[in-house]
C-alpha positions as CSV (number, residue, x, y, z in Angstrom):
1,M,18.0,-99.3,-38.6
2,M,19.3,-95.5,-38.8
3,S,21.0,-95.7,-35.7
4,E,22.4,-99.0,-37.0
5,V,23.8,-97.6,-40.3
6,S,25.1,-94.6,-38.1
7,D,27.2,-97.1,-36.3
8,I,28.3,-98.8,-39.4
9,Q,29.4,-95.3,-40.9
10,S,31.1,-94.4,-37.8
11,D,32.9,-97.4,-37.2
12,V,34.2,-97.5,-41.1
13,K,35.6,-94.0,-40.7
14,K,38.0,-95.2,-38.1
15,A,38.5,-97.9,-40.0
16,S,39.4,-96.2,-43.4
17,I,41.5,-93.6,-41.4
18,K,43.6,-96.3,-39.8
19,L,44.1,-98.1,-43.2
20,V,45.2,-94.7,-44.6
21,S,47.6,-93.8,-41.2
22,T,48.9,-97.6,-42.7
23,I,49.4,-96.5,-46.0
24,S,51.2,-93.7,-44.9
25,Q,53.7,-95.9,-43.1
26,L,54.2,-98.6,-45.7
27,K,55.0,-95.4,-48.5
28,A,57.5,-94.4,-45.9
29,Q,59.0,-97.6,-45.5
30,I,59.4,-98.8,-48.9
31,R,61.2,-95.7,-49.7
32,S,63.6,-96.1,-47.1
33,M,64.4,-100.0,-48.0
34,P,66.5,-100.9,-50.7
35,P,65.4,-102.9,-53.9
36,G,64.4,-106.8,-52.7
37,A,62.0,-109.0,-51.9
38,E,61.3,-107.2,-48.5
39,G,60.5,-104.1,-50.6
40,D,58.1,-106.2,-52.8
41,K,56.1,-107.5,-50.2
42,L,55.6,-104.2,-48.5
43,K,54.5,-103.0,-52.0
44,E,51.9,-105.9,-52.2
45,E,50.7,-105.2,-49.0
46,L,50.5,-101.7,-49.8
47,K,48.2,-102.4,-52.6
48,L,45.9,-104.3,-50.8
49,A,45.4,-101.7,-48.3
50,E,44.8,-99.2,-51.1
51,A,42.0,-101.6,-52.5
52,R,40.6,-101.7,-49.1
53,V,40.3,-98.2,-48.5
54,K,38.7,-98.0,-51.7
55,S,36.4,-100.5,-51.2
56,L,35.7,-98.4,-47.7
57,K,34.6,-95.1,-49.1
58,V,31.1,-97.3,-51.0
59,I,29.9,-97.2,-47.4
60,L,31.0,-93.8,-46.1
61,P,29.0,-91.0,-46.0
62,E,29.6,-88.4,-49.4
63,T,28.2,-85.3,-50.4
64,R,30.9,-84.9,-52.6
65,S,31.0,-81.5,-54.4
66,L,30.9,-77.9,-53.3
67,F,27.9,-77.5,-55.9
68,S,25.9,-80.2,-54.0
69,R,27.1,-78.4,-50.5
70,L,25.6,-75.4,-50.9
71,I,22.4,-76.5,-52.0
72,L,21.8,-79.0,-49.8
73,G,24.4,-78.9,-47.0
74,R,26.4,-81.4,-45.7
75,V,24.2,-84.4,-45.6
76,N,24.8,-87.6,-46.9
77,L,23.5,-88.2,-50.8
78,K,24.5,-91.9,-50.6
79,Q,21.7,-94.2,-50.9
80,W,21.9,-97.9,-49.4
81,T,18.9,-100.5,-50.8
82,T,18.9,-101.1,-54.3
83,T,15.5,-99.8,-54.6
84,E,16.2,-96.5,-53.9
85,K,19.1,-96.6,-55.9
86,D,16.9,-98.2,-58.6
87,R,14.3,-95.2,-57.7
88,L,16.9,-92.6,-58.4
89,R,18.1,-93.0,-61.4
90,D,14.6,-94.0,-63.1
91,E,13.4,-90.4,-61.4
92,Y,16.2,-89.1,-63.6
93,N,15.5,-90.6,-66.7
94,R,11.9,-89.8,-66.2
95,F,12.9,-86.1,-65.7
96,K,14.9,-86.2,-68.7
97,S,11.7,-87.4,-70.7
98,R,9.2,-85.1,-69.1
99,T,11.5,-82.2,-69.7
100,N,12.7,-82.8,-73.4
101,F,9.6,-82.4,-74.5
102,I,9.3,-78.8,-72.7
103,F,13.3,-78.4,-74.3
104,M,12.0,-78.5,-77.3
105,G,8.1,-76.8,-76.9
106,L,9.5,-73.6,-75.3
107,P,12.2,-72.8,-78.2
108,L,9.4,-72.9,-80.8
109,I,7.2,-70.5,-79.0
110,V,9.9,-68.0,-78.5
111,L,11.0,-68.8,-82.5
112,F,7.4,-67.6,-83.3
113,S,7.0,-64.7,-80.7
114,H,10.6,-63.8,-82.5
115,Y,9.1,-63.9,-86.2
116,Y,5.2,-63.1,-85.4
117,L,4.7,-61.1,-82.2
118,R,7.2,-59.2,-81.9
119,K,6.0,-56.5,-83.7
120,Q,2.6,-56.6,-82.5
121,W,3.1,-57.2,-79.0
122,K,6.5,-54.6,-79.1
123,D,8.2,-56.4,-76.4
124,T,8.6,-60.3,-76.1
125,H,11.9,-59.6,-74.1
126,W,9.9,-60.9,-71.4
127,L,9.3,-64.2,-72.8
128,N,12.9,-64.9,-73.5
129,I,13.8,-64.2,-69.9
130,M,10.7,-66.8,-68.9
131,Y,12.5,-69.5,-71.2
132,Q,15.9,-68.5,-69.8
133,I,14.9,-69.1,-66.1
134,W,13.5,-72.7,-67.1
135,M,16.7,-73.7,-68.6
136,L,18.6,-72.0,-65.3
137,Y,16.2,-74.9,-63.2
138,Y,16.7,-77.4,-66.2
139,Y,20.5,-77.1,-65.7
140,V,20.9,-76.7,-62.2
141,S,18.5,-79.9,-61.6
142,M,20.3,-81.7,-63.6
143,A,23.3,-81.4,-62.5
144,L,22.1,-82.0,-58.5
145,R,20.7,-85.1,-60.1
146,E,23.9,-86.2,-61.5
147,N,26.0,-85.2,-58.8
148,I,23.7,-87.4,-56.2
149,L,23.6,-90.6,-58.8
150,L,27.9,-90.0,-59.3
151,V,27.5,-90.3,-55.2
152,N,25.6,-94.3,-55.7
153,G,27.9,-95.6,-58.3
154,S,26.4,-93.9,-62.0
155,N,29.2,-94.2,-64.7
156,I,28.5,-90.1,-65.4
157,H,31.6,-88.5,-66.9
158,P,32.4,-85.7,-64.8
159,W,32.6,-83.1,-67.5
160,W,28.7,-83.5,-68.3
161,I,28.6,-82.0,-64.8
162,I,30.9,-79.6,-65.5
163,H,28.8,-78.7,-68.6
164,H,25.7,-77.7,-67.1
165,Y,28.0,-75.3,-64.7
166,I,28.6,-73.6,-67.8
167,A,25.9,-73.6,-68.9
168,A,23.7,-72.5,-66.5
169,F,26.1,-70.0,-65.7
170,G,25.9,-68.6,-69.0
171,T,22.3,-68.7,-68.7
172,I,22.6,-66.2,-66.1
173,I,24.0,-63.9,-68.2
174,V,21.5,-63.8,-70.8
175,I,18.7,-63.6,-68.6
176,T,20.8,-60.3,-68.2
177,W,21.3,-59.5,-71.8
178,P,19.6,-55.9,-72.2
179,P,17.1,-56.2,-76.1
180,T,19.8,-54.4,-77.6
181,E,20.3,-55.1,-81.5
182,E,23.3,-57.6,-81.0
183,Y,20.9,-59.4,-78.5
184,V,18.0,-59.6,-81.2
185,N,20.1,-61.0,-84.1
186,F,21.2,-63.5,-81.4
187,V,18.0,-65.1,-80.2
188,P,17.2,-66.6,-83.4
189,F,20.4,-68.2,-84.2
190,F,20.6,-69.4,-80.5
191,T,17.4,-70.8,-80.1
192,W,17.6,-72.8,-83.6
193,F,20.3,-74.3,-81.5
194,L,18.2,-75.4,-78.5
195,V,15.1,-76.9,-81.0
196,F,17.8,-78.9,-82.3
197,Q,19.6,-79.9,-79.7
198,G,16.5,-81.2,-77.9
199,F,15.6,-83.5,-81.0
200,V,19.2,-85.0,-80.8
201,Q,18.5,-85.7,-77.1
202,M,15.5,-86.6,-77.5
203,L,16.4,-89.3,-80.4
204,Q,19.5,-90.6,-78.0
205,L,16.7,-90.4,-75.3
206,W,14.9,-93.1,-77.6
207,Y,17.5,-95.3,-78.7
208,Q,19.3,-95.7,-75.4
209,T,16.3,-95.9,-73.6
210,R,15.5,-99.2,-76.0
211,R,18.9,-100.2,-75.4
212,D,19.4,-99.7,-71.6
213,Y,17.7,-103.2,-70.6
214,A,19.4,-105.8,-72.5
215,N,22.8,-104.2,-71.9
216,R,21.6,-104.3,-67.9
217,A,21.2,-107.9,-68.7
218,L,24.3,-108.6,-70.3
219,G,26.5,-107.2,-68.0
220,I,27.7,-103.9,-70.5
221,V,26.3,-100.9,-68.0
222,Q,26.0,-101.7,-64.3
223,R,22.5,-101.2,-62.0
224,M,23.6,-97.4,-61.6
225,D,24.7,-96.5,-65.6
226,I,22.2,-94.5,-67.0
227,S,21.3,-93.7,-70.9
228,Y,22.9,-90.2,-70.5
229,P,21.6,-87.7,-73.7
230,E,25.2,-86.5,-74.2
231,T,27.6,-89.1,-74.1
232,I,27.8,-92.7,-76.1
233,T,26.6,-95.8,-74.8
234,E,27.8,-98.6,-78.0
235,F,30.3,-98.7,-80.4
236,P,30.1,-96.1,-82.7
237,K,29.1,-98.4,-86.1
238,E,25.8,-99.1,-83.8
239,L,25.6,-95.4,-83.8
240,L,26.3,-94.8,-86.8
241,V,23.0,-92.5,-87.8
242,L,23.0,-90.9,-84.3
243,V,27.2,-89.8,-84.1
244,P,26.6,-87.4,-87.3
245,F,24.0,-85.2,-85.1
246,I,26.1,-84.8,-82.3
247,F,29.1,-83.8,-83.9
248,T,26.8,-81.3,-85.7
249,S,25.0,-80.2,-82.0
250,H,28.7,-79.6,-80.7
251,I,29.8,-77.9,-83.8
252,W,27.2,-75.8,-84.2
253,Q,27.0,-74.5,-80.4
254,L,31.1,-74.0,-81.0
255,F,29.8,-71.6,-84.0
256,I,27.8,-69.6,-82.0
257,G,30.6,-68.8,-79.5
258,I,32.9,-68.2,-82.1
259,S,30.6,-66.1,-84.5
260,L,29.9,-64.0,-80.9
261,F,33.3,-62.9,-80.6
262,G,33.0,-61.7,-84.5
263,T,30.1,-60.0,-83.1
264,L,32.3,-58.0,-80.6
265,A,34.7,-57.0,-82.8
266,S,32.3,-55.4,-85.0
267,V,31.0,-53.7,-82.5
268,F,34.4,-52.6,-80.9
269,D,35.3,-49.0,-80.9
270,S,38.7,-48.1,-79.7
271,N,38.1,-44.2,-78.8
272,I,35.5,-45.6,-76.4
273,Y,36.9,-46.0,-72.9
274,W,36.2,-49.5,-71.9
275,T,33.9,-48.4,-68.5
276,D,31.4,-47.1,-71.3
277,Y,31.0,-50.7,-73.3
278,T,28.0,-52.2,-71.1
279,Q,25.8,-54.6,-73.2
280,E,28.8,-55.7,-75.6
281,V,29.8,-57.4,-71.8
282,Q,27.1,-60.4,-71.7
283,I,28.6,-60.6,-75.6
284,L,32.2,-62.0,-74.6
285,I,30.7,-64.1,-71.5
286,I,28.2,-65.4,-73.8
287,A,31.0,-66.3,-76.1
288,L,33.5,-67.5,-74.0
289,V,30.5,-70.0,-72.2
290,F,30.3,-71.4,-75.7
291,T,33.0,-71.7,-77.1
292,S,34.5,-73.6,-74.3
293,L,31.3,-75.4,-74.2
294,G,31.6,-76.3,-77.9
295,I,35.4,-77.6,-77.1
296,G,34.6,-79.6,-74.7
297,N,31.9,-81.5,-76.0
298,I,33.9,-82.0,-79.3
299,L,36.8,-83.3,-77.4
300,A,34.7,-85.2,-74.5
301,T,32.9,-86.9,-77.4
302,I,36.3,-88.1,-79.2
303,K,37.4,-89.5,-75.9
304,I,34.3,-91.8,-75.6
305,L,34.5,-92.6,-79.2
306,W,38.2,-93.6,-79.3
307,N,37.9,-95.8,-75.6
308,K,34.7,-97.5,-77.0
309,A,36.5,-98.4,-80.4
310,K,39.5,-99.5,-78.3
311,K,37.7,-101.7,-75.9
312,E,35.7,-103.3,-79.0
313,R,39.0,-104.2,-80.6
314,I,40.3,-106.0,-77.3
315,M,36.9,-107.7,-77.4
316,S,37.1,-108.8,-80.7
317,K,40.4,-109.6,-79.8
318,A,39.3,-111.5,-76.7
319,R,36.2,-113.4,-78.9
320,K,39.0,-114.5,-81.8
321,Q,41.0,-116.2,-79.4
322,K,38.4,-118.4,-77.7
323,N,36.7,-119.5,-80.7
324,G,40.5,-119.7,-81.9
325,L,40.9,-122.2,-78.7
326,T,44.4,-119.7,-78.5
327,P,46.0,-120.9,-75.0
328,S,46.6,-117.3,-73.4
329,A,47.8,-116.4,-69.9
330,S,45.5,-114.5,-67.6
331,P,47.1,-111.0,-67.1
332,N,45.2,-111.4,-63.7
333,A,46.7,-114.5,-62.9
334,S,48.7,-115.1,-59.3
335,P,52.0,-115.6,-59.0
336,K,53.0,-119.0,-57.2
337,G,52.8,-118.7,-53.5
338,S,51.1,-115.0,-53.8
339,T,47.9,-116.1,-52.9
340,N,48.3,-117.2,-49.0
341,D,50.3,-114.6,-48.7
342,L,47.5,-112.1,-50.0
343,S,44.7,-114.0,-47.7
344,S,47.0,-113.2,-44.6
345,K,47.3,-109.8,-45.3
346,G,43.9,-109.3,-46.2
347,A,42.5,-111.5,-43.1
348,S,45.2,-108.5,-40.9
349,L,43.8,-105.7,-42.6
350,D,39.9,-107.3,-42.0
351,A,40.4,-107.4,-38.6
352,S,40.3,-103.4,-38.4
353,L,37.5,-103.4,-39.3
354,S,34.3,-103.7,-37.2
355,P,31.9,-106.4,-36.7
356,H,29.0,-103.7,-37.3
357,L,30.8,-103.5,-40.5
358,K,31.1,-107.4,-41.6
359,L,27.2,-107.5,-40.4
360,H,26.4,-104.5,-43.2
361,Q,28.6,-106.8,-46.1
362,Q,26.3,-109.5,-45.4
363,N,23.1,-107.5,-45.0
364,K,24.2,-106.2,-48.9
365,K,24.6,-109.5,-50.0
366,T,21.3,-110.5,-48.7
367,D,20.0,-107.4,-50.6
């Protein structure tokens, strides 16, 4: 079975290379031809060839990101059976559910040690370091799992993966931050934010997990789409309670970054040479990390809300037209005489695919 899959991937790769070469030739011909019917015909062939190449990417082996290659090497991360894909999605959701309690519980322990045990034990910095090491594991695990899900057709917004890269880097910087006065003042403010962020994630996860099965059954989300805790999967009016919590978390994160810039300005001394600043380096980097994360999260959430609102308006308009029996031309309707042309062109392009690929497509339909 594995050798058959390897043969399929090899044949698909050859067919993909051939189609890419065909696309390059078509583009060169279109540029050299005057406008006219022949040029339009070549453009149709070009669109069909590009669609074929895009469909072949589903079958080609893929590692996807440099991050995945650094950790796993150049390995194929794609799963072929729906059982394995479902297991990837379910394991990701279980990981979020299990770690969410730790995400909230450990900060509470850190706060307890900061307010009550610090004077008795004198040194509780090791507890903060242990917590940050766990946070590093959490962000790296999330980024790796999301890269694998993305390869297998999930709908994860790329920003949230970048978010975990930046957060993991910021965690490393916090681990190297010595327990100075600025650090001691930073710990409770930062830790309370993590408690609130864990609460928001738990609230979203609880709500979206309940809606996950219904959305998948209705076709609103695809098989590999996940109930992601930092995104919004439904229209804002249905999440009126969650949206303020989400924005509060993002604005709080941005405020931490801005406040750290203020802390850096308060300890800055123009009479000291820049190489003599040591612990303040962490303040600057953490301020940049939190500011970039806060701005990126706010912009990404606004974009998601805008797209969902736009989609809802289109769907509402379509429902009104359907209920009113308003005749409207389908935007996907093919022009007269184009069906046969596209069918013949598709048949010629299919000839470049191997019998192994066609066998794989039949197996996929059966699965």
